N, C-alpha and C positions, 0 to 999 in steps of 0.2 A: 794338826793335833786333834785327837778325839776328846771332845769336852764332856762326854757322857751325859748328855742332855736328852737324848732320845727318850720318848715316853713321858717327859715331864709336862704337866698341865700348867700353862702359862697364861695369866690374865694380863692384858695390856689395855690401859685406858688411853684416851686420846689417839686411838689406833688408826683413824681414817686417813691421815695424811702426815707429811713431814717425817720427823723421827719415829713416830708411832707406827707408820706404815713400813718404814725400813726395819724396825724391830720385828714386825710380824713376819716378814720375809726371812729375817735372819734366824729367828727362832724356829720357823717352819723348816728351814734348810737343815737345821740340827735335829729334826725329827720330833719336835715338841708339838703337842696338841695344844690349840689356842682357843682363848676366849677373847674376843676383841670387843671393846666398848667405845662408842663415840655417839654423838648425837645424830649424825647423818645415817639413816638406814640405807640409803642408796649407795653411798661410798662404801660403807661396810660391806654391803653384799658383793659389790664388784671386787673389793680387796680379798674377801673370803674366797670367791671363785678363783682368783688368780693363785692365792696361796695354796689352796687344795690341789689345783691341777699341776702346779708347778712342783710341789714338795710332797704330795700325797699324804697329807696329814688332816686329822680332824680340826675343823674350824667352826666354833659356835660365835654367833654375834648377839650383842645386846645394844640396841639403839636406845641410849639413855642420856638424859641431862642429869649429870651426877649431882647437881645442886637441888634436884626435885625430890620431894618427899618419898615418892614411890621407888626411887633408885635403890634405897637402902634394902628394902624387902626383896627386890629382884636379885641384888648382889648376894644378900644373905642366904638365899636359896641354893647358892652353889655349894656343892658338898665338898669338893676338893680342889685346892689350888696349891701347886708346888712352888710357883714363882709369881709374885705379884710385882708388876712394873707400873708405878704411878707416873703417868706421863701427861695427863690432861691439864690444860690450862695455859693461858697466856696473860700475863699481867701487863696493863697498858703503861705506856711511857708518859713522862711528864714530871714536873716538879711539884712542890708541896701544894702550891695554889692551883695548879692545873688539874690535878687528880682529885676530884671531888669525893667526899665521903662515901656516897652510894656506889660509884664506880670502883673505888678501892675495896669496899666490902664485898661487892660482887666477884671481883677478881680473886680475892683471898678465899672466898667460900668454895671456889673450885680448886684452886692450886694449893693453898696453904691448908685450910681447914678440911678440904676434900682429901688431901694426901693423909692428914692425921686420922680422919675418920676411917678411911680404907685400911690403914695400918692397924688401927684398933680392932676392926672387924676380922681382918685375915691373920693377924698374929694369933688371935684366940683359936681360929680354925687350924692353923698350922701347928700350934702347940698340941692341940687335940689329936691331930694326925701324926705327930712325931717329928715335926720340923718343916723347914721351908726357907725361902729367901724372899726378901722384900728389897726392891730396887727403886729409888726415888730419882727421877730426872729433875734437876734443880735448876742450875744455871750459873755461869761464872760471875754474874753480877754479884753474887754472894761474897765474892773475894775482893772486889774493888767497888767502893760505895759511890754511886753516881747520883748526884742530886737531880739530874734530869730523868732518872729511872727510879725515883725514890720508893715507889710502891714495890717495884720488882726487886730492887737491892735488899730492901727490908724484909720482904716475904721469903726471899731465897735464903738470906742468912738465917731467918728463923728455921727454915727447913733443914739447913745444915746442922744447927744446934739440936733439932729434933732427931734427926737421923743418928747423929753420934750418940745422943743420950739413950735412945731406944736401943741401938745396936751394941752399946757398951756391955750389957749384961745378957744379951739375947741368946748367946751361945749356951747359956744355962738351960735353955729350952729348946736347943737344936735349931735355932733360927738365926739367920744372918740378915742384918739390916745394913744396907749400903746406899751411897748416893753417887751420882754422876753429875758433874756440873760443866756441861758444854759451853764453850764460847760461841762465836758465829758458826753456824752450820749451814751448808748449801741446800736450804730448802726453799720452796717456792717463795715463802714469806720473806726470807732473808734476801733472796735475789730481787724481789720488789723494792725492799729497802734500799739495797745497794744501787739499783737503777735510779731511784729517787735522789739519792745522795749524789750520784754522778751528774744528774741532770742539774741539780741545785748548785753544785760546785763548779761544773764545767770540767771535772776531771775525766780523762779518758778511762781510767781504771780505778774504780772506787775501792777495790779489794786490795790495792798495791801495798797498803800498810800492814796487812795480815801476814804472819809467818808463812813462808813459801809462796806468798802472793796470792793466797786463796783462803776461804773458810775451810773447816773440816768437812769431809763428806759425811753423809748420813751413815755410810757403811763403817766408817772409822769409829763413830760413836757406837753403832750397834755392836761391833766387835768387842768393845770394852764391856757392854752390858752382858754379852755371851759369857765372857770369861768370868766375871763377877757372879753370874748366876750358877756357874758350873762347879762340880766338886773339886776342880783344879784350883779353886780359890776358897777351899773349905775352911781356912783359918783366918779369913778376912771379914770383919764386921766392925760396925761402929766408925767407919771412915767415909769420906767423900772425896772422889777423885775428880780433879779439875782437868778438862781436856779442851785446851785452848791454844796449843802451840807455844805457850809461854807468855801469852798477853798479860794475864793477871799478875804474873811475877814481875813484869816491868812496872807495874803500879804498887808493888809491895814496898815495905818499909825500908 
């Protein structure tokens, strides 16, 4: 299927590893020009070289801590972004007493308030340039509330509400705002967690309880982002798609 994304300028935060790295390759494969943002200049440079050589697209990198004051000025200097992918951030696990105030606030500064601030900035730019797409990578913990991941469940639920609210009227400005909430995805981080769980429990296969006996692949997640970013999804906004093989539905009412 031709997604008609070639030539679009796509900004991806948290791009140096995991889902962000997969998104960079997926959008590059579709012929998009990329702006990749993450804290590690070394990882970004290596990824940019790979994407350029493999897909023959333009790739710019910004090594930024998105919570730092200077980040706003550097991002605001970008003249045109057709697709914004908010992907940066990981909220720590733990219950109410475990996640102390400072850790909670620092995590939300990047993933919750960081998403909101970038949406505010680039929504205005997209409106000025005649339209665009904003995609928020949220997380399936927004669908089932886990007291042992209370900061993440709460923050992700807030981002679901924010995405739906912002996207509900955004087509009036020719902008689409959407969210994707993946469950477990086969990234290095998840593989480490599964290995730790297997060792702690003595299970031979820690992922056996997942649908199909595995987490989602990064490419399965990236393909959904590609479709939602494309004109094939032109009437879609103000919604969040959960991609977890049905896990959250098992915990539903």
